[in-house]
C-alpha positions as CSV (number, residue, x, y, z in Angstrom):
1,X,4.8,-26.8,-23.4
2,X,3.4,-23.1,-22.8
3,X,0.6,-22.8,-20.0
4,X,-1.7,-22.1,-23.1
5,X,-1.0,-25.7,-24.0
6,X,-1.5,-27.4,-20.3
7,X,-4.8,-25.1,-19.3
8,X,-6.4,-27.4,-21.6
9,X,-5.3,-31.0,-20.1
10,X,-5.9,-29.8,-16.5
11,X,-9.5,-28.6,-17.5
12,X,-10.1,-32.0,-19.0
13,X,-8.8,-33.7,-15.8
14,X,-9.7,-31.6,-12.5
15,X,-12.6,-29.9,-14.5
16,X,-14.9,-32.6,-14.0
17,X,-13.9,-34.3,-11.3
18,X,-14.5,-33.9,-7.2
19,X,-15.4,-31.0,-5.5
20,X,-11.7,-30.8,-4.3
21,X,-10.6,-31.5,-7.6
22,X,-12.4,-28.4,-9.1
23,X,-11.8,-25.9,-6.0
24,X,-7.7,-27.1,-6.7
25,X,-8.1,-26.3,-10.7
26,X,-9.7,-23.0,-9.8
27,X,-7.4,-21.8,-7.3
28,X,-4.4,-23.4,-9.8
29,X,-5.9,-20.9,-12.8
30,X,-6.2,-18.0,-10.3
31,X,-2.7,-18.3,-9.2
32,X,-1.4,-18.4,-12.6
33,X,-3.8,-15.6,-14.0
34,X,-1.9,-13.7,-11.4
35,X,1.8,-14.0,-12.8
36,X,3.1,-11.5,-13.6
37,X,0.7,-8.7,-12.1
38,X,1.2,-5.6,-9.8
39,X,1.9,-7.0,-6.1
40,X,-0.1,-4.5,-4.7
41,X,-2.9,-4.7,-7.1
42,X,-3.1,-8.5,-6.3
43,X,-3.1,-8.5,-2.2
44,X,-5.5,-5.3,-2.7
45,X,-7.9,-8.1,-4.6
46,X,-6.9,-10.8,-1.8
47,X,-7.7,-8.5,1.5
48,X,-11.1,-6.6,-0.5
49,X,-9.8,-3.3,-0.8
50,X,-10.7,-0.8,-3.9
51,X,-7.5,1.2,-4.4
52,X,-9.4,3.9,-5.8
53,X,-12.1,4.6,-3.4
54,X,-12.1,8.5,-1.9
55,X,-11.2,9.8,-0.4
56,X,-7.7,8.9,-2.4
57,X,-4.9,8.5,-0.3
58,X,-2.7,11.1,-1.6
59,X,-5.9,13.5,-0.1
60,X,-6.0,11.8,3.5
61,X,-2.4,11.9,3.7
62,X,-2.0,15.7,2.7
63,X,-5.0,16.1,5.6
64,X,-3.5,14.2,7.9
65,X,0.1,16.2,7.2
66,X,-1.3,19.7,7.3
67,X,-3.0,18.0,11.0
68,X,0.8,17.3,11.9
69,X,1.8,20.7,10.7
70,X,-1.0,22.3,13.0
71,X,-0.4,20.6,16.9
72,X,3.2,18.9,15.6
73,X,1.8,15.3,17.0
74,X,3.4,12.5,14.7
75,X,0.6,10.7,12.3
76,X,1.0,7.5,10.0
77,X,-1.1,7.3,7.1
78,X,-3.3,4.3,6.9
79,X,-2.8,2.3,3.4
80,X,-4.1,-1.2,3.5
81,X,-3.0,-3.2,0.5
82,X,0.4,-0.7,-0.2
83,X,3.4,-2.4,-0.2
84,X,6.6,-0.8,0.2
85,X,7.1,0.3,-2.7
86,X,4.0,2.0,-2.9
87,X,4.4,3.5,0.5
88,X,7.9,5.2,-0.9
89,X,5.7,6.5,-4.1
90,X,3.3,8.2,-1.5
91,X,6.1,9.5,0.5
92,X,7.7,11.2,-3.2
93,X,4.3,12.5,-3.9
94,X,3.7,14.0,-0.8
95,X,7.1,15.3,-0.6
96,X,6.6,17.4,-3.5
97,X,3.0,18.5,-2.5
98,X,4.4,20.2,0.8
99,X,7.5,21.7,-0.8
100,X,5.1,23.3,-3.2
101,X,3.0,24.6,-0.5
102,X,3.1,29.0,-0.9
103,X,5.3,30.4,1.3
104,X,6.8,29.8,5.1
105,X,4.0,27.7,6.0
106,X,3.9,25.3,9.2
107,X,3.3,22.6,6.4
108,X,7.1,23.3,5.1
109,X,8.2,21.6,8.2
110,X,6.3,18.6,8.7
111,X,8.6,15.5,6.6
112,X,6.4,12.3,5.7
113,X,9.1,9.0,6.0
114,X,8.8,5.4,6.3
115,X,8.7,4.0,9.4
116,X,10.0,-0.1,9.6
117,X,9.9,-2.4,12.4
118,X,12.8,-3.5,11.9
119,X,14.8,-0.5,11.9
120,X,12.8,2.6,13.7
121,X,11.7,1.2,16.6
122,X,8.6,1.8,18.4
123,X,5.4,0.0,17.5
124,X,2.8,0.6,14.1
125,X,0.3,3.3,14.2
126,X,-2.1,1.8,11.7
127,X,-3.5,-1.3,10.8
128,X,-1.9,-1.6,7.9
129,X,1.7,-1.2,9.6
130,X,1.1,-3.9,11.9
131,X,0.1,-6.1,8.9
132,X,3.3,-5.3,7.0
133,X,5.5,-3.6,9.4
134,X,6.2,-0.1,7.6
135,X,4.2,2.7,7.2
136,X,4.2,6.3,6.0
137,X,4.8,8.7,8.9
138,X,4.2,12.1,9.2
139,X,6.6,14.4,11.8
140,X,7.4,17.9,12.2
141,X,10.7,19.5,12.6
142,X,11.2,22.6,13.5
143,X,13.4,23.6,10.5
144,X,11.4,23.4,7.3
145,X,12.2,20.2,5.4
146,X,12.0,22.2,2.0
């Protein structure tokens, strides 16, 4: 049997039942519908975050990198709804943008890196870091990173 064959049976049994039964059916159908979807997108929907809200996370992250280049303060990118894979993607995009910056600017001394509660020590600097246990950090180094 496939889910396509089972769904009408579920609707017949629980769809006309009690409020609890209909709630269970709605929850089950939502769970089945989410199978195979991207985890980051699913989590963002669950916590009410639009992943395409302006300014884009890449723009915000680059602005934080420029601030870190100027004052040397370590910063973290607050990116609700992001999983570790998404933060890694953002780290690589940011590193490429930093390495593509012109000449010998202070920006080339900023390194994006992944902070983890279990391996990096310290504490999260962002709400999303507190929620997930990892975040994208920006630190300035004496030597250029690229």
